[in-house]
N, C-alpha and C positions, 0 to 999 in steps of 0.2 A: 302705885305699881300695876293697878288694873289696866289703864289704857296701853301701857306697855305690854304687859301680859299677853292681852287680849291682841294687840296688834302682831305680836311674833306667832301667835296662830294663825293669823290672816296670811302672814307671810310663808307659812307653812301648808297653807290652803286648807286648814282644818276650821271651818267656819262654823260648824256647830261648837267646838271647843272656845272659840273666840265669843261665840255667843253667850255661852254658859259662863265664862271669865267676867264678860261686861255685865251680865244680869248679877252676878256676885258682887260685883263692885258697887251697883246701884244700890244693893241691900244696905250699904254702908254709906254710901255718898249720892243719896236720892236726887240732889240737886247739881251733880256734876255734868255740864254741858259737853264736855269732852266723851266722857262715858255714854251719855245719851245720843250724841251724834254718831260715835261708833257703832252703837247697839243698834240705832236705826239704819245705819249703812248695811250692817250685817244682815239685819231681817231682811232688807231689799234684796241683797245677793242670795239669800236662801229662798225667795219668792214667798215670804211671809208677809203679804200685805198689812194683814191687822197687826201685827207686831211691829212694823215699820210705822204705820200711823200711830199706835200706842206711844211708842218713845217720841215720836215728833210732838204730839199733843202734850206729853208729860214736859217736854222742852220749851214748848210754846207757853204752858202754865206759868213758866218762872217769868217772862216777859211777854205778855200779849201784842207788843209792839216790836217785836224782833222780827225785822224784815228778812233777816237770813232764813229763818225758820219758816216763815210763810211762804217764802219762795219754793223752800225745799217741800213743803207739803204740796203745793200747787203744782210742782212737777211731778211727784208721786201720783196725784190724781189723774194729771195729763197721761202720763205713762200708761196708767191703767183705764185710761178712757172712761173715766168718771168725772165728765164735764161739769156736772150740776155743783159736785163738791169743789171742783176746782174754782168755779165762778165765786163762790163763797169766799175762798180764801184770797182771791185775786181782789174782791171787793174790800176786804181788810187792808190788804196793800194799799189799795187806792184810797182809802179813808185815812191812812197814815200818811202816803205820799202821792197826792193826786196828780203830779206831773210824770210819774213812773211810765215811762213809754213802753217798758217792756211788758209790763204787767197790762197794759192798755192792748197792747198786740195781742198777748195769751187770750185776753178776755174776749178779744173780737174772733181769735181762732176757735175758743169754745164755743161760743155763740154760734158760729158758723157750723161747728160739728154738732150742735144740738138743733140746728135747724131754725136759729133765731136770727132776726135781723141785726147784723152787726152795727147798724146805723145807729139803735139803741145806746151801743157803747160810745159812739161818738158824742151823742145827745147829752148823755149822763157826764162824760168828761168836760164837755162845754159849759154846761150847767153848774159842775163844780167850781169852774173858773171862768165866769162870763167875760172878765175883761181879757182873757188870752184870746186875741183875734185869731192865732194859728188854729186853735181848736175849733173856734166856731166856722173858719173857713173850711176846714176838713168836713165839718158836719153839712155844711152848706153845698159842698162838692157831692158829697154822697144822695142829698135830697135831688141834687139835678140829675144826677146819673139815674134817679128813680123816676124823674119825671114829677117830682113833688114841688112844683114850682112855686106854689102859693105859700108853703112851708118854708121855702128857701128865701122866699121875698121877706117874710116874717123874721125869719133869724137875720138877714141882712139889716133890717131896720134896727134891730137889736145891736148888731155888731158895729154900725156906723156912728152909734154914741161913742165908742171907745176909740175909733180911728176915723174921723170924718174926711181924711185925704187919701184913703186906701183906694186905689182905682179898682182893685180886683172886688172889692165889697161894692162899690158903686155900680 
C-alpha cells in the first residue's frame, strides 16, 4: 500500500507527504525496491541530494551489480557536477559490462569536465578487451589526433595480431 499511497501524494504535488509515506513504508519493508526507487525520486525532486544518494546506496546494497541503480547514481552525480564520484560508479558499470557504450561516453564526458585526458578512457576500454579491434582503432585515432605517433604504432602492432588483414590498422 505504501507505494500507492506515496504516489497519490505525488499526484497531489505534496512531495513532503510522499517522502514521509515512503519512509514509513521502508521501516517495514527495508528491501522494497519500489519504495527505495520512489523515495530517491522524491528526494531528488525536493533537492535533497544527500537523501537521494542514501536511498540509491541502500538500493544498490541489495544487489551491487544492479546496472539500473548504478546508472541512476551516475546520473545523479552528473547532474550535480560531482564528476569524481560519477567516474567511480561508471567504473563499476564498466567492470560488470565492459562494452557499455553509454557508460564509456559518460566517462569520457566526466573526464573532460574534470580536465583529464579522455584518451585514458579509450585506452582502458581497449585494455579491458584487447581483441576488440574497434576499441583499439578508436584509441589509435585519439593518439594520432594528439600527434602521439610512436604510441599509435605500438598499439597498431598489438592490434594487427587480432586482424592482420585490416587495412586501417596496417
